[in-house]
C-alpha positions in Angstrom: 35.6 -39.3 39.0 33.5 -41.5 36.7 33.8 -41.4 33.0 30.7 -39.4 32.4 32.0 -36.7 34.8 35.3 -36.7 32.9 33.4 -36.1 29.7 31.4 -33.3 31.4 34.7 -31.8 32.6 36.0 -31.9 29.1 32.8 -30.3 27.7 32.9 -27.5 30.3 36.5 -26.9 29.6 35.9 -26.6 25.9 32.9 -24.3 26.4 34.4 -22.1 29.1 37.9 -21.9 27.6 39.8 -22.7 30.8 40.3 -25.7 33.0 40.0 -23.6 36.1 36.5 -22.3 35.2 35.4 -25.8 34.4 36.8 -27.0 37.7 35.0 -24.2 39.6 31.7 -25.0 37.8 32.0 -28.7 38.7 33.2 -27.9 42.2 36.6 -29.7 42.0 40.1 -28.4 42.5 42.2 -27.2 39.6 44.7 -30.0 40.3 42.0 -32.7 40.3 40.6 -31.3 37.0 44.0 -31.3 35.4 44.6 -34.9 36.5 41.2 -36.0 35.2 41.7 -34.4 31.8 45.1 -36.0 31.5 43.6 -39.3 32.5 40.9 -38.9 29.8 43.5 -38.1 27.2 45.7 -41.0 28.3 42.8 -43.4 28.1 41.8 -42.2 24.7 45.4 -42.1 23.6 45.0 -38.7 22.0 45.6 -35.1 23.0 42.3 -33.2 23.2 43.6 -29.8 24.1 46.7 -27.6 23.6 47.3 -25.9 26.9 49.1 -22.7 27.7 49.2 -20.5 30.8 46.1 -18.5 30.0 43.8 -20.4 27.6 43.6 -23.7 25.9 42.5 -24.7 22.4 41.0 -27.9 21.2 43.0 -30.0 18.9 41.4 -31.5 15.8 40.7 -34.6 17.8 39.4 -32.5 20.6 36.9 -30.8 18.3 35.7 -34.2 17.1 35.4 -35.6 20.6 33.6 -32.5 21.8 30.9 -33.0 19.2 30.4 -36.6 20.4 30.5 -35.5 24.0 27.8 -32.9 23.5 25.5 -35.6 22.0 26.1 -37.9 25.0 25.6 -35.0 27.4 22.3 -34.0 25.7 21.1 -37.7 25.7 22.0 -38.0 29.4 20.1 -34.8 30.2 17.0 -35.9 28.2 17.0 -39.3 29.9 17.0 -37.7 33.3 14.2 -35.3 32.3 12.1 -38.2 30.9 12.7 -40.3 34.0 11.6 -37.4 36.2 8.2 -37.0 34.4 
């Protein structure tokens, strides 16, 4: 999974509230999604989410990162729309 896709996984996880729903939306397995989120946290050297068996919650760092990711995601989408016109 490339870094942009890891960011999209994180954004979907934050918005949908569960890693399994994000995995389903991105058409990847739950195990793969968990590995990719752990890899992202490891690369950033910060925990982005507090996990439990039913839901997860963004940490303070996760909230900050989410805001930045949304900006990247929006810019990426706009670039594709512009290129398509």
